[in-house]
N, C-alpha and C positions, 0 to 999 in steps of 0.2 A: 408646208412648203414642197412643191412638186421636185422629185431628184432629176439631175441633169439627164437627158436623153441625148446629149450631143453624140454625133457621130451614128446614131439609129436611124433607121429607115422603117418607117410604119406604113400599113397598108389597112385602111379602115373601110369596111363594107358599111353602107347605108349612111356614108358619110355626107349625105347633102342635107340632112336636116336632123333635129332633134338631139338624141345622144350620141348620134356619130358624129354631128357637124360639132358639138361641145369637145368630144373627146379628140377628133383630130384637130382642132383649134388649141387644145391644151397639149396635146404632143407637140405641135409645133414650137408653142411658148416654152417647152422644156428644151429645146432644140433639136427635135428629131425632124427630119424631112418626111413629109406625109404625102401617101399615094390617096387621095380622096375618091373611092370607089361608090357608084351608086347608077341603079338603072336611070334615075331621072339625072340626066347629065347637067342640067342648066342649074340642079341644085348642088351637084358637085362642083361646078365652076364656081359657084357663088362661095362656097366654103372655102375654096382655093383662093379667090379673091381676098376673102376676110384675112386667111393666114397671110397672104402675100403683105397685104395693106399693114400689117403688125410686124412686118419684117422677117415672116418666116418662110419656109421653102416649101411648096406643095405642088401636086401633079393630079389634076383631074381626070379621071377615068370612066367611061361607060361600061358598065357591067351589069348582066343579067346572072346572079349567082346561082340560080337553077339550071343554067346552061354551060355544060364544061368548057364547051369551044370558048365561049367569050370571056370565061374566067380565066383560062389560060393565055387568050390574048391580052387582056387587062394585066396580068401579073407579069407577062413579059416586057408590056410597054412601060410598067412602072419601073421593073428593074434597070431597063435600059434608060429611063429618064433619071431616077434617083440612085439607084446601085442596089445591093442585095437586101431584100427586106428581112429585118431582124425582129419586126414588131408585128403580130398581126391581132388585129380585133374584127370579129364577126359580129355584125350587128344587125345587118340588112333583115327586114322582116315585114310583116303585115299582121293586122288583127280583123277579128270578125266575130260578130255577135250572132248566135244561132243556136236554136234548141238541136239537141243531140239527133232526134229523129227526122228533122231536117237539114243535117248535115248531106250534102250530095257526095256524090263519087268524085266529083272535080273540086269541091271544097276541101275535102280530105286531102287529095293528092296535091293540091295547090301548095295548102298549109306545110306538109311536111316537104315538098319539092324547093320551097323558098327557105323554110329555117333549118331543116335536116339534112337535104342534100346540098343546098347552097353554103352551109357551113361546111360540110364535108369536101365540096368541089375546090372550095377557095384553101382550105387547109392543106389539101392533097397538093395543088398546085406550088404551094409555098414551101412545103416541108423538105424537099430534095435539097434546096438551098440552105436550109437551117441544120440539116443534118450532115453537109458537107462541112460546114463551119463549125459544129458542134456546139452551136448556141442560137437560143431563139426564146421568145416568149408568146404566148397565145392567150387571148381572152375571149370565151364565147358568151354571147348573150343569151341567157335562160330568162326566167321569170319566177315570180312569187307563185304564179298559177300552176307552176311545175311542183312546186313543194306543197302546196295544199289543196289543188284541184280547183276548177273555177267552173261554176255552172254557166250555160249559154256560151261556152268556149272551149269545149272539150278537146277539140281535134288542136287548138292551140295550146293547151295546156299538156298535151299529149307529145306535141312536137317539142315543145320546150323541155319537158322531161327526157326526150331521147337524146338532147344537147347535153344534158348533164350526163348519162351515160357514156356518151362518146368523149366528154371533156375528162372524165377519170380513166377511161381507157388510154386514152392518147397520152395523158400524163403517166400513167404506169408504164406505157411502152416507149416513151421517148425521154424518160429521165436519166437512164445512161448515157444518151447521146447530148445531154446538156441542154433540153429543150423543155420548158414549163408550159403547164396548161390550166387554166383556172377558168372559172365562170362567174358571172355576177347575176343576181336574181332580183331585179328591182320589182318593187310594189307599183301602183299607179303613179307614173310620173307624167305631168303636163306637157305632152309632146304633139306635135301634129298627128302622129300615130294614134294615140290614145284618144285625143280630142275627136279624130275623124270617124270614130265609132258612135259618136253619140250626137243625137238631132240638137242643131243649136237651141231650141227653146226647153231642152231639159238640161242643158248643161251645168246651170248653178246648182239645180236640184241634185244632180248625180255627183257632182263635185261634192257638195255639203254632205251627202249621204255616205259616200265613200269615206270621208275623214273622220267620221264618227267611229269609225272601227279602227282608225290609224292612233296608237297611243300619242304620237307627236301633234296628231289634230289637222293634219293638211296633207296634200298631195307632194309629192317630189318634184324636182325641177331637173332638168339634163344636165345643168351644170352642177349638180349634187353628185351625178354619178360618174361623171368624166374621171374626176380624181380618183376613185379608187381602180378605174380601169387604168390609167396611167401609173398608178403605183404599182399595180400587179404587173406591169410590162418593164418594170424598171429594176435598177440595183437593190432597192430597199424590200423588194420580194424575192430576194435571190432562194430563200429557203421555204417558199410557198409554191406547191403545186399539187393540182386534183382537188382543188376547194371550191366550194361553191359559196359566194359571199351574198348574203341576203340584204339588200338596200332598200327597207320598205318602210321607214320610220316607225318600226317595232311590230308590225301587224303580225309578222310570222310568230311573235310570242304567245299569240292568244291559242 
């Protein structure tokens, strides 16, 4: 059972679909007011609509996490609409399949701009309020690829690895002022992001092949990731910080 998040305000990037949407919905179900942030504002609005239809409180906001100006504007709007942000989830990202020698300068820069700089931009915008109140919880989205490496997506794995370093550093630095920071590292999760990287005609074959190396024998679902994120934000995780939780059906045991 998810612990109560009554009285808390969450800010979820990438909240317009997939793991971000499921996390925003579960946070709201637990009692938090949730700012749903996404570059796809229609997706953010749909997530907010789903939350409000379930009697939750949500505020959709457009944001490009790689742009500090739009991040600052979005955070200010969310605080004005919902109150001070106490729970941050950095999920916004994208995936790309390409061999290392074919990664362009633009590919590399975009991957780090969205994942690493984006995580930094949003965290930096929200931290001052958490520091002033001496409380807050942050969960960053890493990946199984950061823990073991990944062929044909080295820049993605590298960016997700950088997020682990940032998470642990932030956890050490801000623990004295009551702020916790953890990361989750999912394996293959059947979300629009994961599916978009696979040609439709190859989808079933790829899913079957990936499932062969997962001890639980299947891909994960977005609704299986959200509970851990919400737990790490809540009172039940009050003694957990600086950790990276693998949510991968046991694949990282290999």
